[in-house]
C-alpha positions in Angstrom: -104.7 143.2 -57.2 -102.4 145.6 -55.4 -98.8 144.5 -55.9 -95.6 145.7 -54.3 -92.2 145.0 -55.9 -89.0 145.2 -53.9 -85.5 145.6 -55.4 -82.3 146.1 -53.4 -81.2 149.3 -55.1 -81.8 151.2 -58.4 -78.4 152.6 -59.3 -77.7 151.2 -62.8 -79.0 148.8 -65.4 -77.3 145.5 -64.6 -78.5 141.9 -64.6 -80.9 142.3 -61.7 -82.4 145.4 -63.1 -83.0 143.6 -66.4 -85.0 141.0 -64.5 -86.9 143.8 -62.8 -87.6 145.4 -66.1 -89.3 142.3 -67.3 -91.3 141.9 -64.0 -92.5 145.5 -64.5 -94.0 144.5 -67.8 -96.0 141.9 -65.9 -97.0 144.4 -63.1 -97.0 147.9 -64.7 -99.2 149.3 -61.9 -97.1 148.0 -59.0 -95.4 150.1 -56.3 -91.7 149.7 -56.1 -89.6 149.8 -52.9 -85.8 150.0 -52.7 -83.0 151.0 -50.5 -81.4 153.6 -52.9 -82.9 155.2 -56.0 -80.8 157.2 -58.4 -83.4 158.7 -60.9 -82.6 158.0 -64.5 -80.1 155.2 -63.7 -82.3 152.3 -64.9 -85.0 152.6 -67.5 -88.0 154.8 -68.2 -90.4 151.9 -67.4 -88.9 151.4 -64.0 -88.7 155.1 -63.2 -92.3 155.5 -64.2 -93.4 153.4 -61.2 -94.3 154.8 -57.8 -90.9 154.4 -56.1 -90.5 154.5 -52.4 -86.8 154.6 -51.2 -85.4 154.1 -47.8 -83.7 157.0 -45.8 -80.3 155.9 -47.2 -81.4 157.3 -50.6 -81.3 160.9 -49.2 -77.6 160.7 -48.1 -75.2 162.9 -50.2 -73.0 160.9 -52.6 -75.1 157.7 -52.1 -75.2 157.0 -55.8 -71.4 156.4 -55.8 -70.9 155.0 -52.2 -74.0 153.0 -51.4 -72.0 149.8 -51.2 -70.1 151.2 -48.2 -73.4 151.4 -46.3 -73.7 147.6 -46.0 -73.9 147.7 -42.2 -77.0 149.8 -42.5 -78.8 147.7 -45.1 -80.9 145.6 -42.6 -82.0 148.8 -40.7 -82.9 150.5 -44.0 -84.9 147.5 -45.2 -86.9 147.5 -42.0 -87.8 151.2 -42.5 -89.8 150.2 -45.6 -93.3 149.3 -44.5 -95.5 147.4 -47.0 -99.2 147.5 -45.9 -102.4 146.8 -47.8 -101.0 144.7 -50.6 -102.3 141.5 -52.1 -98.9 140.3 -53.2 -95.3 141.3 -52.5 -92.7 140.2 -55.0 -89.1 140.8 -54.0 -86.1 140.5 -56.3 -83.4 139.7 -53.8 -79.6 139.5 -53.7 -78.9 141.5 -50.5 -81.8 142.5 -48.1 -84.8 143.0 -50.3 -86.8 140.1 -48.9 -86.2 141.6 -45.4 -88.7 144.5 -45.8 -91.5 144.8 -43.3 -94.7 143.1 -44.7 -98.1 143.0 -43.2 -98.9 139.7 -41.6 -100.5 137.2 -43.9 -99.5 139.0 -47.1 -98.4 136.5 -49.9 -94.7 137.1 -50.5 -92.8 135.5 -53.5 -89.0 136.0 -53.3 -87.3 135.7 -56.7 -83.8 135.1 -55.4 -80.9 136.2 -57.6 -78.6 134.8 -54.8 -78.4 134.8 -51.1 -76.1 137.7 -50.1 -72.9 136.6 -51.8 -70.4 138.6 -49.7 -71.5 136.9 -46.4 -72.1 133.4 -47.8 -70.6 131.6 -50.8 -68.2 134.2 -52.1 -67.0 135.7 -48.8 -63.4 134.6 -49.6 -63.4 136.7 -52.8 -64.6 139.8 -50.9 -62.9 139.5 -47.6 -60.1 137.1 -48.0 -58.7 135.1 -45.1 -56.6 137.7 -43.2 -57.2 140.6 -40.9 -59.9 142.2 -42.9 -62.0 139.0 -42.6 -61.4 138.8 -38.8 -62.4 142.5 -38.4 -65.6 142.0 -40.5 -66.7 138.9 -38.6 -69.1 140.6 -36.2 -70.8 142.4 -39.1 -70.9 139.1 -41.1 -72.5 137.3 -38.2 -75.1 140.1 -37.8 -76.0 140.0 -41.5 -76.2 136.3 -41.6 -78.6 136.3 -38.6 -80.8 138.9 -40.4 -80.7 136.9 -43.6 -81.9 133.8 -41.9 -84.5 135.5 -39.8 -86.2 137.0 -42.8 -86.2 133.8 -44.8 -88.8 131.8 -42.7 -92.2 130.8 -43.9 -93.9 133.5 -41.8 -92.1 136.1 -43.9 -91.5 134.5 -47.4 -94.3 132.4 -48.7 -92.3 130.9 -51.6 -88.9 131.1 -53.0 -88.0 131.0 -56.7 -84.3 130.9 -57.8 -82.7 132.0 -61.0 -80.7 128.8 -61.3 -80.2 125.3 -59.8 -77.0 126.7 -58.3 -78.9 129.4 -56.4 -81.6 126.9 -55.4 -78.9 124.8 -53.7 -77.7 127.9 -51.8 -81.2 128.7 -50.7 -81.6 125.2 -49.3 -78.2 125.3 -47.7 -78.5 128.7 -46.0 -82.2 129.1 -45.5 -83.4 125.5 -45.3 -86.1 126.3 -47.9 -86.9 124.7 -51.2 -87.0 126.9 -54.3 -88.3 126.3 -57.8 -86.1 127.4 -60.7 -87.1 130.1 -63.1 -84.2 131.1 -65.3 -84.1 134.9 -65.8 -85.3 136.5 -69.0 -82.7 137.4 -71.6 -83.6 139.8 -74.4 -82.4 137.5 -77.2 -84.3 139.4 -79.9 -82.1 142.5 -79.2 -78.9 140.6 -80.0 -78.4 138.5 -83.2 -75.6 137.1 -85.2 -74.2 139.5 -87.9 -73.5 136.7 -90.4 -69.9 137.7 -90.8 -66.6 136.0 -89.8 -65.5 136.9 -86.3 -62.9 139.6 -85.8 -59.6 138.6 -84.2 -60.3 139.5 -80.6 -61.9 137.9 -77.5 -64.4 139.8 -75.4 -64.7 140.2 -71.6 -67.6 142.0 -70.1 -66.6 143.2 -66.7 -68.5 144.3 -63.6 -65.2 144.9 -61.7 -66.1 143.5 -58.4 -64.0 140.7 -56.8 -66.0 137.6 -57.9 -66.1 138.6 -61.5 -62.4 137.7 -61.8 -61.3 140.1 -64.5 -57.8 139.8 -63.0 -57.7 136.1 -64.0 -58.6 136.8 -67.6 -56.1 139.7 -67.9 -53.3 137.5 -66.6 -54.2 134.6 -69.0 -54.2 137.0 -72.0 -50.9 138.4 -70.8 -49.5 134.9 -71.3 -51.3 134.3 -74.5 -50.6 137.6 -76.2 -54.0 137.5 -77.9 -56.2 140.6 -78.1 -58.7 140.9 -75.3 -61.3 143.7 -75.4 -62.8 144.5 -72.0 -66.2 146.3 -71.8 -67.8 147.6 -68.6 -66.9 149.6 -65.5 -66.8 149.1 -61.7 -64.7 149.7 -58.6 -61.6 147.7 -59.6 -61.4 148.8 -63.2 -58.8 151.6 -62.9 -56.4 149.4 -60.8 -56.6 146.5 -63.3 -56.3 148.8 -66.3 -53.1 150.4 -64.9 -51.3 147.1 -64.8 -52.7 145.4 -67.9 -50.6 144.5 -70.9 -50.8 146.3 -74.3 -52.9 143.5 -75.9 -55.7 144.1 -73.4 -58.0 147.0 -74.3 -60.4 148.7 -71.9 -63.5 150.4 -73.4 -65.3 151.4 -70.2 -69.0 151.5 -70.1 -70.7 150.8 -73.5 -74.3 151.1 -74.7 -76.5 148.1 -75.2 -76.2 148.6 -79.0 -72.4 148.7 -78.8 -72.3 145.6 -76.6 -74.5 143.7 -79.1 -72.0 144.6 -81.8 -69.1 143.4 -79.7 -70.8 140.1 -79.1 -71.4 139.6 -82.8 -67.9 140.4 -83.8 -65.8 138.6 -81.2 -64.2 135.2 -81.6 -65.6 134.1 -78.2 -66.7 135.6 -74.9 -64.3 134.9 -72.0 -66.2 134.2 -68.8 -63.9 133.5 -65.8 -66.4 134.1 -63.0 -68.7 131.7 -61.1 -72.0 133.3 -61.7 -75.4 132.8 -60.1 -76.9 132.6 -63.6 -75.0 134.8 -66.0 -77.1 136.8 -68.5 -74.0 138.0 -70.3 -73.1 134.4 -71.3 -76.5 133.9 -72.8 -76.4 137.3 -74.6 -73.1 136.3 -76.3 -74.7 133.0 -77.4 -77.7 134.9 -78.8 -75.2 136.6 -81.1 -74.0 133.1 -82.2 -70.7 133.4 -80.3 -69.1 130.6 -78.2 -68.3 131.1 -74.5 -65.1 130.1 -72.8 -66.4 129.7 -69.3 -65.4 128.5 -65.8 -67.6 125.4 -65.7 -69.4 126.0 -62.4 -72.3 128.0 -61.2 -74.7 129.5 -63.8 -72.4 128.7 -66.8 -72.9 125.0 -66.1 -76.6 125.5 -66.9 -76.3 128.0 -69.8 -73.1 126.9 -71.7 -73.1 123.5 -73.4 -69.4 122.3 -73.4 -67.8 120.8 -76.5 -67.0 117.1 -75.9 -63.7 116.6 -77.7 -63.2 113.3 -79.4 -66.7 111.9 -79.0 -67.6 112.3 -82.7 -71.1 113.6 -82.0 -72.5 116.0 -79.4 -75.5 115.2 -77.2 -76.7 118.7 -78.2 -75.4 121.8 -79.9 -72.0 122.7 -78.3 -71.9 126.4 -77.3 -68.6 126.7 -75.6 -65.6 125.4 -73.7 -65.4 124.9 -70.0 -62.3 125.2 -67.8 -62.2 123.6 -64.3 -60.0 125.9 -62.2 -60.0 129.6 -61.7 -56.4 130.1 -62.6 -54.7 132.0 -65.5 -53.0 128.8 -66.8 -56.3 126.9 -66.9 -58.0 129.7 -68.8 -55.1 130.0 -71.2 -55.3 126.3 -72.0 -59.0 126.6 -72.6 -58.4 129.4 -75.1 -55.8 127.4 -76.9 -58.2 124.4 -77.0 -60.9 126.6 -78.3 -58.7 127.7 -81.2 -57.9 124.1 -82.1 -61.6 123.3 -82.2 -63.1 126.6 -83.3 -64.4 125.3 -86.6 -66.7 122.8 -84.8 -68.9 125.6 -83.4 -72.0 126.5 -85.4 -73.3 130.1 -85.0 -76.9 129.1 -85.9 -77.0 126.3 -83.4 -75.5 128.5 -80.6 -78.2 131.1 -81.4 -81.0 128.4 -81.2 -79.8 127.3 -77.8 -79.9 130.9 -76.4 -83.5 131.3 -77.5 -84.5 128.8 -74.7 -83.8 131.7 -72.3 -86.1 134.3 -73.9 -88.7 136.4 -72.1 -91.8 134.4 -73.1 -90.7 131.4 -71.1 -89.9 133.6 -68.1 -93.4 135.3 -68.2 -95.2 131.9 -68.2 -93.1 130.5 -65.3 -93.4 133.7 -63.2 -97.2 133.7 -63.7 -97.3 130.1 -62.5 -95.2 130.9 -59.4 -97.4 133.9 -58.5 -100.5 131.7 -58.7 -98.9 129.1 -56.4 -97.9 131.8 -54.0 -101.4 133.2 -53.8 -102.8 129.7 -53.3 -100.4 128.7 -50.5 -100.3 132.0 -48.6 -101.6 131.7 -44.9 -104.7 133.8 -45.6 
């Protein structure tokens, strides 16, 4: 069976690329199509595929400035022609599902989210002022492209990474999606069996919806030690104004991050995520998560029910209900009062539900359904 994989861009090894890495294990002989490919930025397994990139990939400086090319993304996606394949599997969060596919080819779209900066998180990216008004024609154009490439004549089936994303797919595309939680490499991250060190951990992507600013302000009020790992566009600005109790490490290796998970008191998770692999990784290390209780965290973090005497299942974290520094600060203080009730082994056991074996089974079932229901 000739298989084509489509991924929006290959510029780093983030959550979407970790999903792609697992899909590549399933389809090691597939061709891979993408808007932008920066060789060596993902993994040897991904780089070993036959990769076909759009014309955008040849522009100078594209590895650093590809996000600025957003108006050209639909055009670039349509420059990718997928012919003579038995199956197309797109891993989509921007325009991946919009590539040109031969009529009648079965197409399974594994949707990380509909394009967040034109739909559900447009306020985080564009605000409500002049910038939003100036961007309105572009937003309208991108929404039109997104809807036109989501019909049954183009996408045979949708699968979503969470119930949160499945609801967005139904709202924006009027399509139903089965849920396949993404694979998390829980075997790579384990508890260290030692008492936690006296710091909290934030793993940042430093784009607006990640809300690192919220966590920094909460810890400015608390005076507790917050260690921030990761890099991204807003990192330098946030680091310049952060208090002394907030430490920025920059980009860290997978091994270093696993060590930070195992040593921290808890992961601080202020964003509304589509799924949130980082939250599951922290739990794989046996550490609780202090999370905004919407989006993916509502499916991956089991909140402690204070005062009930017994939990319906193993509690793996604390939720807070408002994306505000005061709400997060109160959640940290509540966590510290109840910290002794969290069991590292039980948290680890919960995280194992999200391991790769389950993903492989469910993906295989979705591929079979896609082949069965395709027009030809």
